[in-house]
C-alpha positions in Angstrom: 22.0 -18.3 -27.9 18.3 -18.3 -27.0 16.0 -15.5 -28.0 16.3 -12.4 -25.9 13.7 -12.2 -23.1 11.9 -8.9 -22.3 13.6 -7.8 -19.1 12.0 -5.1 -16.9 12.6 -3.7 -13.4 10.6 -2.3 -10.5 10.3 1.3 -9.5 8.2 2.5 -12.4 6.3 4.9 -10.3 5.3 7.1 -13.1 3.8 4.3 -15.2 2.1 2.9 -12.1 0.5 6.2 -11.2 -0.9 6.6 -14.8 -2.3 3.1 -14.7 -3.9 3.7 -11.2 -5.0 7.2 -12.1 -3.1 8.5 -9.0 -0.3 10.9 -8.2 3.2 9.4 -8.1 3.5 10.5 -4.5 0.4 8.5 -3.6 1.6 5.2 -4.9 2.8 2.5 -2.4 5.8 0.9 -4.0 6.8 -2.6 -3.1 8.5 -3.2 -6.5 11.9 -1.9 -5.3 14.2 -3.1 -2.6 15.5 0.0 -0.8 15.4 1.1 2.8 11.9 2.0 4.0 13.4 4.7 6.4 14.5 7.1 3.7 17.7 9.0 3.1 19.5 9.6 6.5 19.8 13.3 7.4 23.6 13.4 7.4 23.6 12.1 3.8 20.9 14.5 2.8 23.0 17.4 4.2 26.1 16.2 2.4 24.1 16.0 -0.9 22.8 19.6 -0.5 26.2 21.0 0.3 27.7 19.3 -2.8 25.5 21.3 -5.1 27.9 24.2 -4.7 30.3 22.1 -6.8 27.7 21.1 -9.5 29.2 23.7 -11.9 32.5 21.7 -12.0 33.3 18.5 -13.7 33.4 15.6 -11.2 36.7 14.0 -10.4 36.9 11.2 -13.0 39.4 9.3 -10.9 36.9 8.9 -8.1 40.0 9.3 -5.9 38.1 10.3 -2.7 35.7 7.4 -2.8 38.5 4.9 -3.7 40.6 6.1 -0.8 37.7 5.8 1.6 37.0 2.3 0.4 40.7 1.5 0.7 40.5 2.5 4.4 37.4 0.4 4.9 38.6 -2.8 3.1 42.3 -2.5 2.8 42.3 -3.0 -0.9 44.6 -1.0 -3.2 42.8 1.7 -5.1 43.7 0.1 -8.5 41.6 -2.9 -7.4 38.5 -0.8 -6.9 36.1 0.5 -9.5 33.4 3.0 -8.6 30.4 3.3 -10.9 27.0 4.8 -11.7 25.2 2.1 -9.6 25.8 -1.7 -9.6 24.2 -2.1 -13.1 26.9 0.2 -14.6 29.6 -1.9 -13.0 28.0 -5.2 -14.3 28.1 -3.9 -17.8 31.7 -2.5 -17.5 32.8 -5.8 -16.1 31.3 -7.8 -18.9 32.7 -5.4 -21.5 36.1 -5.8 -20.0 36.1 -9.6 -19.5 34.4 -10.2 -22.8 33.1 -13.7 -21.8 32.1 -16.0 -24.6 30.3 -18.3 -22.2 28.7 -17.5 -18.8 26.9 -19.3 -16.0 24.1 -17.5 -14.1 21.5 -18.6 -11.6 17.8 -19.0 -12.6 16.2 -17.1 -11.2 18.5 -14.2 -10.4 19.0 -10.5 -11.1 18.4 -9.9 -14.8 21.2 -7.3 -15.5 23.9 -10.1 -15.7 22.0 -11.5 -18.7 21.3 -8.1 -20.2 25.0 -7.2 -20.1 26.1 -10.6 -21.5 23.7 -10.2 -24.4 25.6 -7.1 -25.4 28.8 -9.0 -26.1 26.9 -12.0 -27.6 27.9 -14.2 -24.7 26.4 -17.7 -24.5 24.4 -18.0 -21.3 24.0 -21.3 -19.4 21.5 -21.4 -16.4 21.8 -23.2 -13.2 18.1 -24.0 -12.6 17.2 -23.6 -9.0 14.8 -26.1 -7.7 11.4 -24.6 -6.6 11.3 -27.0 -3.6 13.7 -25.0 -1.5 15.2 -22.5 -3.9 18.7 -23.2 -2.7 21.8 -23.2 -4.8 23.5 -26.6 -4.3 26.9 -28.2 -4.8 26.0 -29.6 -8.2 26.5 -26.1 -9.7 30.2 -26.9 -9.8 29.4 -29.5 -12.4 28.3 -26.7 -14.7 31.6 -24.8 -14.3 33.8 -26.1 -17.1 37.1 -24.9 -18.8 35.0 -23.2 -21.4 33.0 -21.2 -18.8 34.5 -17.7 -18.7 32.5 -16.2 -15.9 30.0 -17.2 -13.2 27.6 -14.6 -11.6 26.4 -15.3 -8.1 24.0 -13.1 -6.2 24.2 -13.4 -2.4 21.6 -13.1 -1.0 20.0 -14.1 -4.3 17.5 -11.7 -6.0 14.6 -12.4 -6.0 14.6 -15.3 -3.5 16.5 -13.6 -0.7 18.3 -16.8 0.2 21.9 -17.0 1.2 24.9 -19.1 0.2 27.3 -19.8 3.0 30.9 -18.5 2.7 32.2 -22.1 2.8 29.9 -23.0 -0.1 31.1 -19.9 -2.1 34.7 -20.8 -1.4 34.1 -24.3 -2.8 32.6 -22.8 -5.9 35.6 -20.4 -6.2 38.0 -23.2 -6.0 36.2 -24.9 -8.9 36.4 -21.6 -10.8 40.1 -21.3 -10.2 40.6 -24.9 -11.4 38.8 -24.0 -14.7 40.3 -20.4 -14.9 36.8 -18.9 -14.6 36.0 -15.5 -13.3 33.6 -15.5 -10.3 31.5 -12.3 -9.7 29.7 -12.3 -6.3 27.0 -9.6 -6.1 26.6 -8.6 -2.4 24.4 -5.6 -2.9 21.8 -6.8 -0.4 24.1 -8.4 2.1 23.9 -5.3 4.4 20.3 -6.3 5.1 21.4 -9.7 6.5 22.1 -10.1 10.2 25.9 -10.8 10.6 26.2 -10.4 6.9 30.0 -10.1 7.1 30.0 -13.9 7.9 28.8 -14.5 4.3 30.9 -11.9 2.5 33.7 -12.9 0.1 35.5 -9.5 0.4 38.1 -11.0 2.8 39.1 -13.6 0.2 39.9 -11.1 -2.6 43.6 -10.6 -2.0 44.2 -14.4 -2.1 42.0 -15.1 -5.2 42.7 -13.1 -8.4 39.6 -14.6 -10.2 37.2 -13.2 -7.6 35.2 -9.9 -7.9 32.7 -8.6 -5.4 30.0 -6.1 -6.3 28.5 -3.7 -3.7 25.9 -0.8 -3.8 25.1 2.3 -1.7 21.6 2.5 -3.3 19.6 0.0 -1.2 20.7 0.7 2.3 20.8 4.5 2.1 17.8 5.1 -0.2 19.7 6.9 -2.9 18.5 5.0 -6.0 18.1 8.2 -7.9 21.8 9.0 -7.5 23.2 5.7 -8.8 26.3 4.7 -6.9 28.1 1.3 -6.5 31.5 -0.2 -6.4 33.4 -3.3 -7.5 36.2 -4.9 -5.5 38.7 -7.0 -7.5 41.2 -9.7 -6.5 43.4 -9.2 -9.5 45.9 -6.4 -9.2 44.9 -3.4 -11.3 41.6 -5.0 -12.6 39.5 -2.2 -11.1 41.3 0.4 -13.1 41.0 -1.6 -16.3 37.3 -2.2 -15.9 36.7 1.5 -15.2 37.9 2.2 -18.8 35.1 0.2 -20.4 32.4 3.0 -20.2 31.9 6.7 -20.3 34.0 9.2 -18.2 32.5 11.2 -15.3 30.1 8.4 -14.4 29.9 9.5 -10.7 28.5 13.0 -10.2 29.4 15.3 -7.3 26.2 14.6 -5.4 26.6 10.9 -5.6 30.2 11.2 -4.4 29.2 13.2 -1.4 26.5 10.8 -0.5 28.8 7.8 -0.8 31.5 9.4 1.4 29.0 10.2 4.1 27.4 6.7 3.8 30.7 5.1 4.7 30.5 6.9 8.0 26.9 5.9 8.8 27.2 2.5 10.6 24.6 3.6 13.2 22.0 4.2 10.4 22.8 0.8 8.9 22.1 -0.9 12.3 18.8 0.9 12.6 17.7 -0.1 9.1 18.7 -3.7 9.6 16.7 -4.0 12.9 13.6 -2.4 11.3 13.8 -4.5 8.1 14.4 -7.7 10.1 11.3 -7.1 12.2 9.0 -6.1 9.3 10.2 -9.0 7.2 9.4 -11.5 9.9 5.9 -9.9 10.3 5.2 -9.9 6.6 6.4 -13.5 6.2 4.1 -14.7 8.9 1.1 -12.7 7.5 1.6 -14.0 4.0 1.8 -17.6 5.2 -1.3 -17.0 7.3 -3.1 -16.0 4.1 -2.1 -19.4 2.6 0.5 -18.2 0.2 3.8 -20.0 -0.5 6.5 -17.7 0.7 10.3 -18.2 0.3 12.0 -17.5 3.7 14.4 -14.9 2.4 16.8 -13.1 4.7 17.2 -9.8 2.8 15.0 -6.8 2.5 12.5 -8.5 0.2 10.3 -11.6 0.0 9.3 -13.8 -2.9 5.9 -15.5 -2.8 3.6 -17.5 -5.2 -0.1 -17.1 -5.7 -2.7 -19.1 -7.6 -4.9 -16.7 -9.5 -7.5 -19.1 -10.8 -10.3 -17.0 -12.3 -9.3 -13.9 -10.4 -7.7 -10.8 -12.0 -3.9 -11.2 -11.6 -2.8 -9.9 -8.2 -0.4 -7.4 -9.5 -2.9 -5.8 -11.8 -5.6 -5.8 -9.1 -3.3 -4.1 -6.6 -2.0 -1.6 -9.1 -5.6 -0.3 -9.4 -5.5 0.2 -5.7 -2.3 2.2 -5.9 0.0 -0.6 -4.8 3.0 -1.7 -7.0 4.5 -5.2 -6.8 7.3 -6.7 -8.8 5.8 -9.5 -11.0 8.5 -12.1 -11.7 7.2 -13.2 -15.1 10.4 -12.1 -16.8 12.7 -14.0 -14.5 14.2 -17.2 -16.0 12.6 -20.2 -14.1 9.7 -18.2 -12.7 6.3 -17.1 -14.1 3.5 -14.7 -13.6 2.3 -16.4 -10.4 5.5 -15.2 -8.5 5.8 -11.8 -6.9 8.6 -10.1 -5.1 7.9 -7.4 -2.5 10.4 -5.0 -0.9 10.1 -4.6 2.9 8.2 -1.3 3.4 7.1 0.8 6.4 4.8 -1.1 8.8 1.8 1.0 7.7 2.4 0.2 4.1 3.0 -3.5 4.9 -0.3 -3.7 6.8 -2.1 -2.1 3.9 -0.6 -4.7 1.5 -1.7 -7.6 3.7 -5.2 -6.2 4.0 -5.5 -5.8 0.2 -4.2 -9.3 -0.6 -6.7 -10.6 1.9 -9.4 -8.8 0.0 -8.2 -10.2 -3.3 -8.2 -13.8 -1.9 -11.9 -13.6 -0.8 
């Protein structure tokens, strides 16, 4: 197994504020991929009301959330695992499946690799070509009988590009032929227009080797609460995965927020329209500045710069109070790539103005 890479994440507002000599509240954060519209009022009220139960231990069965997810998706409760964010569920899944060999995209979300390291899993990478950053059919050639699990992120993070449902089904068939688990991370699919056309949730009951990961964090702006869920094709797998971690991993405030989020389709539509408009504007502005931008379809964009003799863009912007996600720790990317979450229009305008200054 290759040496461990130093993996980091966005959202380090405290560290950024110290580096910029500013207050945390004054930082403009593009390093995270959450709704720019904030927590909706109905969820905020539910969170506040739940504090009256903070003196009790939370329901470790997560029964209320599982029943609500059962009504939404039609899956048995024992096929559902609710956790302390998607990352918690990634680690629980890896601890439960105990894969000796795994296939992941390069680049993709780093937590798959981080979890696999903990069980000494051997990681093989599907190297995505920088020409179009698309995952292609040749990935099936890297899925062999000795491959225990494949992690696919759709849309992929950090590229924001989608794999079609037909393509994913073809990969799933290969996984079934080799008795390989297939985990599809759909945490950003809510930000995609007609995202349900790409979702694999409808395939779960017919495919026991399939797992689908979802999150409340991004769409509803509750990153500080940590709440996600895993849907499993194999009967009872959700319950088994839940045992591979600590008890009481979903607190009463997160539970209340999740239950209310499942009733908030109007807010989702509002966020989707806003993000779609701002993403298109940001893409066009970045291209106008001469940058190479990946045409992602989620709530973030990946672009490449050429620093030359300039101070690195991320460092320069940080001194201006703007945080980006440098992609130097992603497999198959380097320090010239940056990912930005779609922000408010005012913040997006400020970013474009500052990048223009840096390029002069």
